[in-house]
C-alpha positions in Angstrom: -30.9 -70.5 -47.0 -29.5 -67.1 -45.9 -30.0 -66.3 -42.2 -31.2 -62.9 -40.9 -29.7 -61.7 -37.6 -32.2 -59.3 -36.0 -29.9 -58.6 -33.1 -27.6 -56.8 -35.6 -30.2 -54.2 -36.3 -30.7 -53.5 -32.6 -27.0 -53.3 -32.2 -26.8 -50.9 -35.1 -29.4 -48.6 -33.4 -27.4 -48.7 -30.2 -24.2 -47.8 -32.0 -25.9 -44.9 -33.8 -27.3 -43.6 -30.5 -23.8 -43.8 -29.1 -22.4 -41.8 -31.9 -25.1 -39.1 -31.4 -24.3 -38.9 -27.7 -20.6 -38.6 -28.6 -21.4 -35.8 -31.0 -23.5 -33.9 -28.4 -20.6 -34.4 -25.9 -18.0 -33.1 -28.3 -19.9 -29.9 -28.9 -19.2 -28.8 -25.3 -15.4 -28.9 -25.9 -15.2 -25.8 -28.1 -17.2 -23.8 -25.5 -14.7 -24.7 -22.8 -11.8 -24.0 -25.1 -13.3 -20.6 -26.0 -13.7 -19.7 -22.3 -10.1 -20.7 -21.7 -8.8 -18.7 -24.6 -10.8 -15.6 -23.5 -9.3 -15.8 -20.0 -5.8 -16.2 -21.4 -6.3 -13.2 -23.8 -7.6 -11.1 -20.9 -4.6 -12.0 -18.7 -2.2 -11.2 -21.7 -3.8 -7.8 -22.3 -3.5 -7.0 -18.6 0.2 -7.9 -18.7 0.8 -5.9 -21.9 -0.9 -2.8 -20.5 1.2 -3.0 -17.4 4.4 -3.4 -19.4 3.4 -0.5 -21.7 2.7 1.6 -18.7 6.2 1.1 -17.4 7.7 1.7 -20.8 5.9 5.0 -21.2 6.9 6.0 -17.6 10.6 5.2 -18.2 10.7 6.7 -21.7 9.0 9.9 -20.6 11.4 10.3 -17.7 14.4 10.1 -20.1 12.9 12.5 -22.6 11.8 15.2 -20.2 14.1 17.7 -18.6 13.7 16.8 -14.9 13.3 17.9 -12.2 10.7 20.6 -12.9 9.4 22.9 -10.2 6.6 25.3 -9.4 6.2 27.7 -6.6 2.8 28.2 -5.0 1.6 30.7 -2.4 -1.1 29.8 0.1 -2.4 32.9 1.9 -5.0 30.8 3.6 -6.5 27.3 3.9 -8.8 28.0 0.9 -5.7 28.3 -1.3 -4.4 25.0 0.1 -7.7 23.3 -0.7 -7.7 24.8 -4.3 -4.2 23.4 -4.9 -5.3 20.0 -3.6 -8.3 20.0 -5.9 -6.1 20.9 -8.9 -3.8 18.0 -8.1 -6.7 15.6 -7.7 -8.1 16.7 -11.1 -4.6 16.1 -12.7 -4.5 12.7 -11.1 -7.9 11.7 -12.5 -6.7 12.8 -16.0 -3.4 10.9 -15.8 -4.9 7.8 -14.2 -8.0 7.6 -16.5 -5.8 6.6 -19.5 -5.8 2.8 -19.6 -2.2 2.9 -20.8 -1.2 5.3 -18.0 0.1 4.4 -14.6 -2.3 3.6 -11.8 0.3 4.7 -9.3 2.0 7.7 -7.8 4.2 8.6 -4.8 4.2 12.0 -3.3 6.5 13.2 -0.5 5.5 16.1 1.8 8.1 18.1 3.6 7.8 20.9 6.1 8.1 21.7 9.8 5.5 20.8 12.4 2.3 22.7 11.8 3.3 23.6 8.2 0.0 22.1 6.8 1.1 18.8 5.4 -1.8 16.8 6.9 -4.2 19.6 6.0 -3.1 19.4 2.4 -3.5 15.6 2.4 -6.9 15.9 3.9 -8.1 18.2 1.2 -6.5 16.1 -1.5 -8.2 12.9 -0.3 -11.6 14.5 0.0 -11.1 15.9 -3.6 -10.4 12.3 -4.7 -13.6 11.0 -3.2 -12.6 9.9 0.3 -15.7 10.3 2.6 -15.6 11.1 6.3 -12.8 12.0 8.6 -9.2 11.7 7.4 -7.0 10.9 10.4 -3.4 11.8 10.9 -1.3 8.6 10.8 1.3 10.0 13.3 0.9 7.1 15.7 -0.3 4.3 13.3 2.3 5.3 10.7 -0.1 4.3 7.9 -3.8 5.0 7.2 -5.4 3.3 4.1 -8.3 4.4 2.0 -10.1 3.3 -1.2 -12.1 5.4 -3.7 -13.8 4.5 -7.0 -11.2 4.5 -9.8 -11.7 6.4 -13.0 -10.3 3.8 -15.3 -13.0 1.1 -15.2 -12.3 -2.5 -16.1 -8.7 -3.1 -15.2 -8.9 -1.7 -11.6 -12.1 -1.1 -9.7 -10.7 1.1 -7.0 -7.8 3.4 -6.3 -6.0 2.5 -3.1 -4.5 5.4 -1.2 -1.9 4.9 1.5 -1.1 7.9 3.8 2.2 7.5 5.7 3.5 9.7 8.5 7.1 8.7 9.4 7.5 11.3 12.2 7.9 8.6 14.8 9.6 6.1 12.5 13.1 5.2 13.7 13.6 1.4 13.2 14.3 0.2 9.6 13.2 -3.3 10.7 9.7 -2.0 11.1 9.7 -1.3 7.4 9.9 -5.0 6.8 7.8 -6.2 9.7 4.9 -3.9 8.8 5.0 -4.9 5.2 5.7 -1.4 3.8 7.9 -2.8 1.1 4.9 -4.7 -0.3 2.7 -1.6 0.0 5.1 0.4 -2.3 5.4 -2.6 -4.7 1.6 -2.6 -5.3 -0.4 -0.1 -7.4 -2.0 2.9 -5.7 -1.4 6.4 -4.5 1.2 6.8 -1.7 1.6 10.0 0.3 4.4 10.3 2.9 4.9 13.0 5.5 8.3 13.2 7.1 9.9 10.9 4.4 13.4 12.0 5.6 12.9 9.6 8.6 12.7 6.7 6.2 15.5 7.8 3.9 17.1 4.9 2.0 13.9 2.8 2.1 11.5 4.9 0.0 11.5 4.9 -3.8 12.0 8.0 -5.9 8.9 10.2 -5.5 7.0 11.5 -8.5 6.3 14.8 -6.7 8.1 16.4 -3.8 6.1 19.1 -2.0 7.9 21.4 0.5 5.6 23.6 2.6 7.3 26.5 4.5 5.4 29.0 6.7 6.5 32.7 6.3 6.5 35.5 8.8 2.9 36.3 8.1 1.8 32.7 8.6 1.2 32.2 4.9 2.6 29.2 3.1 5.2 29.2 0.4 5.1 25.9 -1.4 7.7 24.4 -3.7 6.4 21.5 -5.9 9.0 19.5 -7.7 8.4 16.8 -10.3 11.1 14.1 -10.4 9.5 11.7 -12.9 7.4 12.0 -16.1 4.3 11.2 -14.1 5.2 13.9 -11.6 5.6 16.4 -14.5 2.1 15.5 -15.7 0.7 16.2 -12.2 2.4 19.6 -11.7 -0.1 22.4 -10.9 
């Protein structure tokens, strides 16, 4: 007579339940894989944008006839403030393009009292810096952050204001981490850059401020890169 094994039926149910659990478990894998792919794609896009930015910068520099210069006249501080506001507007336009550089280096030359710090103060306020803008004569570097115009890739624009008037030791360049500062994105402004000659990179803009006999200012603005040409007033 044939025998019926009831335990087999129970075992079958257990196996079916196990398969269902395995199926539920397996449905989580695509979600994790999708999140990983999304993160990788985001990182890849970020790297491509950075590479494209450098390519545009270098190609533009080769195609443009550089240097390019403009001469400005500042009869009073209001004219200085207007030039600073115009430069800030040009920066927002250049930096708001996701494929554009989120970086710039500007040198400021001129004798003591020429108005270098005054111009920087007006520029930083025009870019959105709130409160007092201190002269970095003793600290060498003052840092600021303002909301950036380009959105997702970078949340803020970092601004580094240098004053190399008292700078006389090249070892301080390394010890203070200034090499790393210039290697990172952001706006760099340097007064008395001649005191750090040989350490600084090529500036995008060189601004030379000269007082005349009537205490007005004659200002020579020179673009040395493609980005600098885009920022010329």
